[in-house]
C-alpha positions as CSV (number, residue, x, y, z in Angstrom):
1,M,82.3,131.2,-6.6
2,C,78.6,130.2,-7.0
3,P,76.7,131.7,-10.1
4,H,73.3,131.6,-8.8
5,T,71.2,134.4,-7.0
6,P,71.1,134.4,-4.2
7,P,74.2,132.6,-3.7
8,C,74.3,129.3,-2.3
9,P,75.4,128.8,1.3
10,D,79.0,128.5,2.0
11,A,80.3,124.6,2.7
12,S,81.3,125.6,6.3
13,G,77.4,127.4,7.2
14,L,75.2,125.6,9.3
15,D,72.4,125.7,6.0
16,R,75.2,124.2,3.4
17,E,72.7,121.5,2.3
18,A,70.5,124.1,1.1
19,A,72.8,124.7,-2.2
20,R,72.0,123.3,-5.3
21,T,72.4,120.4,-6.6
22,I,74.7,120.8,-9.8
23,I,75.6,117.0,-10.1
24,C,73.1,114.1,-9.2
25,H,73.9,110.3,-9.9
26,P,71.2,108.7,-7.8
27,E,72.0,105.3,-9.5
28,Q,74.9,105.7,-6.7
29,G,73.4,107.4,-4.3
30,W,75.2,110.7,-4.2
31,S,74.9,114.3,-5.2
32,L,77.2,117.3,-5.8
33,L,76.0,120.7,-4.4
34,C,77.2,123.9,-5.9
35,N,79.2,124.6,-2.7
36,G,81.4,121.4,-3.2
37,I,79.7,119.2,-0.8
38,V,79.3,115.6,-1.7
39,V,75.4,114.6,0.0
40,F,74.5,110.7,0.0
41,E,71.5,109.6,0.2
42,D,72.0,108.1,3.8
43,T,72.2,111.8,4.6
44,G,76.0,111.8,5.1
45,E,78.3,114.2,3.9
46,L,81.7,115.1,2.5
47,L,82.8,118.5,2.7
48,P,85.1,120.1,0.4
49,D,88.2,119.8,2.8
50,G,87.3,115.8,3.1
51,E,85.8,116.3,6.3
52,P,82.7,113.5,6.4
53,I,79.8,114.4,8.3
54,A,77.8,111.3,9.5
55,P,74.3,110.3,8.6
56,H,71.6,112.6,10.7
57,R,68.3,111.8,9.5
58,P,65.7,114.3,11.0
59,T,63.7,111.5,12.5
60,D,66.7,110.6,14.5
61,L,66.3,114.5,16.3
62,I,62.7,113.7,17.0
63,S,63.2,110.3,18.4
64,Q,65.7,110.8,21.2
65,P,63.7,113.3,23.2
66,V,60.7,110.8,23.2
67,L,62.9,107.9,24.4
68,A,64.1,110.1,26.9
69,A,60.8,111.1,28.1
70,R,59.7,107.4,28.1
71,R,62.8,106.4,30.4
72,Q,61.7,109.2,32.9
73,E,58.3,107.8,33.2
74,S,57.5,105.5,36.1
75,P,57.9,101.9,35.3
76,D,54.9,101.6,37.7
77,E,51.5,101.1,35.3
78,S,49.4,100.7,38.5
79,S,48.8,104.4,39.2
80,H,47.2,104.9,35.8
81,S,43.4,103.8,35.9
82,S,42.1,101.8,33.4
83,S,38.2,102.2,34.0
84,A,36.5,104.7,32.0
85,P,36.0,108.1,33.9
86,A,32.6,108.5,35.5
87,A,29.8,110.0,33.3
């Protein structure tokens, strides 16, 4: 049971990483949250029931749509004019 006010998110919630850190070992690369989750410096997690969560960096979520958009662009660069617009 969480002693904090407001209580920390449950380990099964989507906001589980918002729980307060109760033990921190940066030299070993991990921290224990109030809800029992072990968070690793590579953003991976270990839930209280032993289920691992793969690393999930915010930059991974941002770069995937950008890469998909680049793949959809036409490979023909000749349609883009490189000359300056007339003034």
